[in-house]
N, C-alpha and C positions, 0 to 999 in steps of 0.2 A: 491358753489359746482362747481368743475371743470367740464368742458364739456367732454362728452364721445368722444372717438376717432372715426375715420371714419369707421372702421370695425364694431364697436358696433352700430353706427348709421344705417348702411346698414342692419344689422340684426334686429334692433328694428323698423326702420321706413322707410326703402326703400332707393332707390338711390337718391331721391330728397334731403333728409337731408344730405347725404354724399356729394353731389355736393355743397350744401350750405356751408357745413363745409370747403371744399377745397377752395371755393371762398373766404370765410372769411379769411382763412390762407393766400391766395394769396394777398388779400388787405392789410393785416397786414405786409406782407413782403415788399410790395411796400412802406409802410410808414416808414420802418426801415431806420435809417441813417447808412450807411456803411462807414467804414474808407477809406480814400484815400490811395494811394500807399505810400506817405511819412509817414503817421501815422502808417501804418503797419510796415514799415521799422524801424521807431523809436522804437516802442514798442517791436519788435522782437529783436532789438539790446539790449534793456534794459534787456530782459529776458535772452539772451545769456550771457551778462556780469554778471548778478546776479547769474546765474547758475555756471559760472566759479569761481566767488568769493566764493560761498558756497562750491564748490568742493575742492578748495584749502584749505579753512578753515577746512573742515572735514578731509582732508588728513593730515594736520598738527596735528590736535587733535589726529587722529589715530596713527600717528608716535610717538607723545609724550607719549600717553598711552601705546603703545607697548614697548617703551623704558623703561618706568617705570615698566611695568610688568616684563620685563627681569631682571631689576635690583633687584626687590623684590624676584622673584622666583629663580634666579640663583646666588645669592650672599651669 
């Protein structure tokens, strides 16, 4: 069962439980491995390139379908 949030703990059991919750969250954040600058740059570049590729692909599909629609409706 997931743990209750800090607000629910204060309402149910007082400030002590809320402080314990915040301390546990802080400890967990310290154990988290954060990406370095090079990793962030690399993954951001991959996302930007993938977004551009998908945008170009969808633009071309839209152009082809719009052209086909004009040919069918106006011929």
